[in-house]
C-alpha positions in Angstrom: 6.0 -5.1 -6.6 3.3 -7.8 -6.2 0.1 -6.5 -4.7 -0.7 -7.6 -1.1 -4.2 -8.1 0.2 -5.1 -6.2 3.4 -6.6 -8.5 6.0 -9.8 -10.0 4.7 -10.8 -6.9 2.8 -10.9 -6.5 -1.0 -8.1 -4.0 -0.9 -4.8 -4.9 -2.6 -1.8 -2.6 -2.1 1.9 -2.4 -2.9 4.2 -3.5 0.0 5.5 0.0 0.1 3.1 2.8 1.1 3.8 6.5 0.8 3.3 8.3 4.1 2.5 12.0 3.8 2.7 13.6 7.3 5.5 15.8 6.1 3.3 17.4 3.4 2.5 21.0 4.4 5.3 21.3 7.0 8.6 20.1 5.8 7.4 19.7 2.2 5.6 22.4 0.2 2.6 21.6 -2.0 4.6 21.7 -5.3 7.2 19.2 -4.0 4.4 17.1 -2.4 2.7 16.8 -5.8 6.0 15.9 -7.4 6.6 13.1 -4.9 3.0 11.8 -5.4 3.5 11.8 -9.2 6.8 10.0 -8.9 5.5 7.4 -6.4 2.7 6.5 -8.8 5.1 6.4 -11.7 7.3 4.0 -9.7 4.4 1.7 -9.1 3.4 2.6 -5.5 -0.4 2.5 -5.4 -0.9 3.1 -1.6 -1.0 6.5 0.1 -1.6 7.1 3.8 -2.6 10.3 5.4 -4.6 11.6 8.4 -6.9 14.5 9.4 -4.2 15.3 12.0 -1.5 16.0 9.4 0.8 17.7 8.8 3.0 17.2 11.8 4.3 18.5 14.1 0.6 19.3 14.5 -0.4 22.9 14.7 -3.7 24.7 14.4 -2.4 26.4 11.3 -1.6 23.2 9.5 -4.4 20.9 10.9 -6.0 19.1 7.9 -3.5 20.7 5.5 -2.0 17.4 4.2 -5.4 16.0 3.2 -6.1 19.3 1.3 -2.8 19.0 -0.5 -3.6 15.5 -1.6 -7.1 16.5 -2.6 -5.8 19.2 -4.9 -3.5 16.6 -6.5 -6.4 14.3 -7.1 -8.3 17.3 -8.6 -5.5 17.9 -11.1 -5.1 14.2 -11.8 -8.5 12.4 -11.7 -6.8 9.2 -13.1 -4.5 9.1 -10.1 -7.4 8.6 -7.7 -8.5 5.6 -9.7 -5.1 4.1 -9.5 -4.6 4.8 -5.8 -5.6 3.0 -2.6 -6.2 5.9 -0.3 -6.0 5.6 3.5 -6.6 8.3 6.1 -7.3 8.4 9.8 -9.6 10.1 12.3 -7.7 11.5 15.3 -8.2 10.0 18.7 -8.8 12.1 21.8 -6.3 14.9 21.9 -5.5 17.8 24.2 -5.5 20.2 21.3 -8.1 22.9 21.0 -8.2 22.5 17.2 -9.1 18.8 17.4 -12.8 18.6 18.4 -12.2 21.3 21.0 -9.8 19.0 22.9 -12.6 16.6 23.9 -11.2 13.5 25.7 -13.2 11.0 23.7 -14.0 9.8 20.2 -17.7 9.2 19.7 -19.5 7.7 16.8 -20.7 11.1 15.8 -17.1 12.4 15.9 -16.0 9.6 13.5 -18.7 10.3 11.0 -18.1 14.1 11.1 -14.3 13.6 10.7 -14.9 11.2 7.7 -17.1 13.8 6.0 -14.4 16.4 6.5 -11.7 14.1 5.1 -13.8 13.3 2.0 -14.3 17.0 1.3 -10.6 17.8 1.7 -9.4 14.8 -0.3 -12.0 15.6 -3.0 -13.1 12.1 -3.3 -16.4 10.3 -2.6 -14.8 7.2 -1.0 -11.9 6.5 1.4 -10.5 3.1 0.8 -9.1 2.5 4.3 -10.4 4.5 7.2 -8.5 4.1 10.4 -8.8 5.2 14.0 -5.5 7.0 14.6 -5.2 6.0 18.3 -7.6 4.5 20.8 -10.0 6.5 22.8 -9.3 4.4 25.8 -6.0 4.7 27.8 -3.3 2.6 26.2 0.5 2.5 26.5 1.5 4.3 23.3 3.6 7.2 22.1 6.4 6.5 24.6 4.3 5.2 27.5 5.6 1.7 28.5 2.9 0.5 30.8 -0.9 0.3 31.0 -2.1 2.1 34.1 -5.6 1.2 35.3 -5.7 4.5 37.3 -5.6 6.4 34.0 -8.6 4.5 32.6 -11.7 6.8 32.2 -15.1 6.2 30.6 -15.0 6.7 26.9 -17.2 5.6 23.9 -17.3 1.8 23.7 -15.6 0.0 20.9 -19.0 -1.4 19.8 -20.4 2.2 19.3 -17.3 3.2 17.3 -17.7 0.1 15.1 -21.3 0.9 14.5 -20.3 4.4 13.3 -17.7 2.9 11.0 -20.3 0.4 9.7 -22.6 3.2 8.8 -19.9 4.8 6.7 -19.2 1.5 5.0 -22.9 0.9 4.3 -23.2 4.5 2.9 -20.4 3.7 0.4 -18.1 6.3 1.9 -15.5 3.8 3.3 -14.4 0.5 1.8 -12.5 -1.0 4.7 -11.6 0.0 8.3 -8.4 -0.1 10.3 -6.7 0.8 13.6 -3.5 2.5 14.6 -1.3 2.5 17.7 -3.3 -0.5 18.9 -2.7 -3.3 21.4 -3.4 -7.0 21.1 -6.5 -6.5 23.4 -7.8 -3.7 21.2 -7.5 -5.8 18.0 -9.1 -8.8 19.5 -12.0 -6.7 20.9 -12.7 -5.0 17.5 -12.7 -8.3 15.7 -14.8 -10.1 18.4 -17.4 -7.4 18.4 -17.5 -7.2 14.6 -18.0 -11.0 14.3 -20.6 -11.0 17.1 -22.7 -8.2 15.7 -22.2 -8.5 12.0 -20.2 -5.3 11.7 -17.1 -4.5 9.5 -14.0 -6.4 10.5 -10.8 -4.4 10.8 -8.4 -5.1 7.9 -5.3 -3.4 9.3 -3.3 -2.1 12.2 -0.8 0.7 11.7 1.8 0.5 14.4 5.5 1.5 14.7 7.9 -1.3 13.6 11.6 -0.9 13.1 14.9 -2.2 14.4 14.7 0.0 17.6 11.0 -0.7 18.2 9.9 -4.3 17.6 7.1 -4.4 20.2 4.9 -5.8 17.5 7.0 -9.0 18.0 6.0 -9.2 21.6 2.5 -10.7 21.0 0.8 -8.4 18.6 2.3 -10.4 15.7 0.5 -13.6 16.8 -2.8 -11.7 17.2 -2.5 -10.2 13.7 -1.6 -13.6 12.2 -4.3 -15.6 13.8 -7.1 -13.0 13.3 -6.1 -12.3 9.7 -5.3 -8.6 10.2 -2.5 -6.9 8.3 0.3 -4.8 9.8 1.1 -1.4 8.2 4.6 -0.6 9.6 5.3 3.1 10.3 8.6 4.7 11.2 10.7 2.0 9.6 13.7 4.3 9.9 13.1 5.1 13.5 12.3 8.8 12.8 15.6 9.1 11.0 17.8 7.5 13.7 18.3 4.4 11.4 19.6 6.5 8.5 22.9 7.2 10.1 22.6 11.0 10.0 22.6 11.2 13.8 25.6 8.9 14.3 28.0 11.8 15.0 25.8 14.1 17.0 26.7 13.3 20.6 24.3 11.6 22.9 21.1 13.2 21.6 19.4 13.3 18.2 18.3 16.8 19.1 21.8 17.9 18.0 21.3 16.4 14.6 21.8 18.0 11.2 20.2 21.3 10.5 16.7 20.8 9.2 16.5 17.2 10.3 12.9 16.2 11.1 13.3 15.4 14.8 14.7 18.9 15.5 11.2 20.3 14.8 9.4 17.8 17.0 9.6 18.8 20.7 7.0 16.2 21.7 8.8 13.5 19.8 12.1 14.3 21.4 10.4 13.8 24.7 9.0 10.5 23.7 10.5 7.3 22.2 12.6 8.6 19.3 14.4 11.2 21.4 15.8 8.9 24.1 19.6 8.6 24.3 19.1 4.8 24.5 17.2 4.8 21.2 20.1 6.7 19.5 22.7 4.4 21.1 20.8 1.3 19.8 20.4 2.9 16.3 24.1 3.5 16.1 24.8 -0.2 16.9 22.4 -1.2 14.0 23.9 1.4 11.7 27.4 0.1 12.3 26.3 -3.5 11.7 24.8 -2.4 8.4 28.1 -0.9 7.3 30.0 -4.0 8.4 27.9 -5.9 5.9 28.3 -3.5 3.0 24.9 -1.9 3.4 23.9 1.6 4.2 21.9 2.0 7.4 18.8 3.0 5.4 19.1 -0.1 3.2 19.3 -2.5 6.1 16.5 -0.9 8.1 14.1 -0.8 5.2 15.1 -4.3 4.0 14.4 -5.6 7.5 10.8 -4.3 7.3 10.3 -5.1 3.6 11.2 -8.8 4.2 9.5 -9.5 7.5 6.4 -11.8 7.3 4.8 -9.7 10.0 4.6 -6.6 7.6 2.0 -6.3 4.8 3.1 -2.8 3.8 5.8 -0.5 5.0 5.0 3.2 5.3 7.8 5.5 4.1 7.9 9.2 4.7 10.1 11.3 2.4 10.8 15.0 1.8 12.1 14.8 -1.8 11.8 12.7 -5.0 15.4 11.7 -4.5 14.7 10.4 -1.0 11.7 8.4 -2.4 14.0 6.8 -5.0 16.5 5.9 -2.2 13.8 4.2 -0.1 12.4 2.4 -3.1 15.9 1.2 -4.1 16.0 -0.9 -0.9 13.1 -3.0 -2.2 14.4 -6.5 -3.3 17.3 -6.4 -0.9 17.7 -9.5 1.3 19.5 -9.8 4.6 21.7 -12.8 5.0 20.9 -15.3 7.8 24.0 -14.3 9.8 23.0 -10.6 9.5 19.6 -11.4 10.8 21.1 -13.3 13.7 23.3 -10.4 14.5 20.3 -8.1 14.4 18.5 -10.3 16.9 21.5 -10.4 19.1 21.5 -6.6 19.4 17.8 -6.7 20.2 18.5 -9.4 22.9 20.9 -7.0 24.5 19.1 -3.7 24.1 15.4 -4.8 23.6 13.1 -2.0 22.3 14.5 1.3 23.5 12.1 3.3 21.3 9.0 1.6 22.6 
């Protein structure tokens, strides 16, 4: 896989990134280390994690994923040198174990969170440090509309950028990024960075898959014109685009035993648990089979080949699943198949927004 530059930073990553939010919940430490070893062997140099992980988030497993990765680096010092490491500071959360549930993300919070991540990851530098979700009110995680009535005073973007700049200047962070962001947010971060000589965001990590292409509704132009790279998460629509929920009735909640979504009550109540999302996924899955592809192959190939996507984040629970996801690399989708995909989107839009 040819390495891809991230934004205007000096980071170069593989177009496939290993997501790790399952480590510590669905995946035990031994298996997690085996997956990390195999990803590196297969040429994947990009790992994404977060202080929030593992998920579904619980007080007992908060920060656990970073610790699992840190112990892997401790056992394999050479692996850290070969890896581009990304992690994230959690945005405001109504969870007592995340900054006491404080409804803001201050510059001091960002610095403290970064110090904690560095210790757990057993490294002296984070390659890409991201804000997991904005401090301000935004339509995300299943919310469709911006509501001015829900806007409350929070730490300004400029102050957050200054905190991130301090981490870059101290050599603790190489580049910065955003996640679950809007076109406005990206523009504002870039505008303020350029105006005040602060670090420029290199990436935005947002959902992007067949049943959620909201990136294509304007954020794609923003990223292209500002030179910011998209990291696509949930390319398989939280499992809906693998086909394993195709025979489970009208709700993915009734899916196979042990399936990820069955453990995520909040997710089932949000975008991926909607009956409309499952119905749309089944249309795409059937289309894949009509063209001689598995649903997973088509869904991943769609992300792997889109100009909008710099790197696609895959989340796996086994080495075999990792190999299956990597096997889709190099697949191309015929023009008539892409046209059929767009036709389904025209009819059903983005049900997992």
